[in-house]
N, C-alpha and C positions, 0 to 999 in steps of 0.2 A: 160643300156637299155636291153642288152642281158639277164641279170639276170631276169629282169621283164618279158621278153618274155618267159623264161624258167619256171618261176613260174606260169604264165598264162597257159602255156601248161600243166603243172602238175595239176592245178585245173580243167582244161577242161577234161583231161584224168580221173581224179578221179570222176568227175560228170558223165561221160559216163559209167564208171564201176559201179557206184552206181545205175544208171538207168537201167542197163542191166537186172537185175532180180528184180527190185522194184515191190512190190505188188504181188509177187508170193506166199507168205505165210504171216501169221500174224506178224512174227518177222521182215521180210523185210518191211512190211507196217509200223510197229512201227519205224524202223530205218529211213524210209523216213520222217515220221512225226517229229522225233527228229531233223533231219537235216533242215527241213523246219522251225521249230520253232526257232532254233538257228540263221538261216539266216535272220530272221525278227527282231532280237534283235539289239539294238543300238551297233555299233561296232562289230556286229556278235559275241558277247560275252555275256554269262549269267552264271548262276550257275546250277549245276546238280539238286538242289532242285527245282528251278523254272521250269525246264523242267519236272521233276517228277510231280509237282503239276499241271502244265498246261495240261499234257497229261494223267492224271490219269484215264480217262474213256476208254483209248485205250489199256490197259493191265490189266491182271488179278491180278498180285501181283508184289512185289518188285523184285523177282528173274527174272521174265520175262523182266521187264524194264532193270535191270542190265545186263542181257545177251545181249540185243540189244545195250545198251549203250557201253559196253565193246567191242563188236564186231566192232562198229564204230571206237573206239579208236585204236584197234589193226590194223584195215585197214588203219589208217592214215587219215580218213575222219573227225575226231574230235580230238581235243587236249584238255587235261585236266591237272589240277594241283591243289594242295592244298594250300589254303591261310587261316591259322588259322583253324577254324572248317568247312570252306566252300570249295567246290570243284568248281573252275571256269572251264568253258567250252568255247571253241572257235573253229571257223572253220580255223583259222590261227595259225601256230605254234608260240610259245612265242619268243620274240626277244632276 
């Protein structure tokens, strides 16, 4: 139970930090949209390609999308890994 409480606290702190500057610039807005899209997917897991395709009208080019995506991964708000030719993306770390 204590481990679950710790993980819940970690998620809450991450959410507060991500909301602190959300919407202050186009990249932050794209980051917010990426997190929102992943959170609506079954199991809070999807592929990078699905995010890219779903949000295509919210960024100018692949470089802008990749910068926002990688920023979320480095911040620990998204977790990703390769499976064959696909890159899975999740809000939870892999087990």
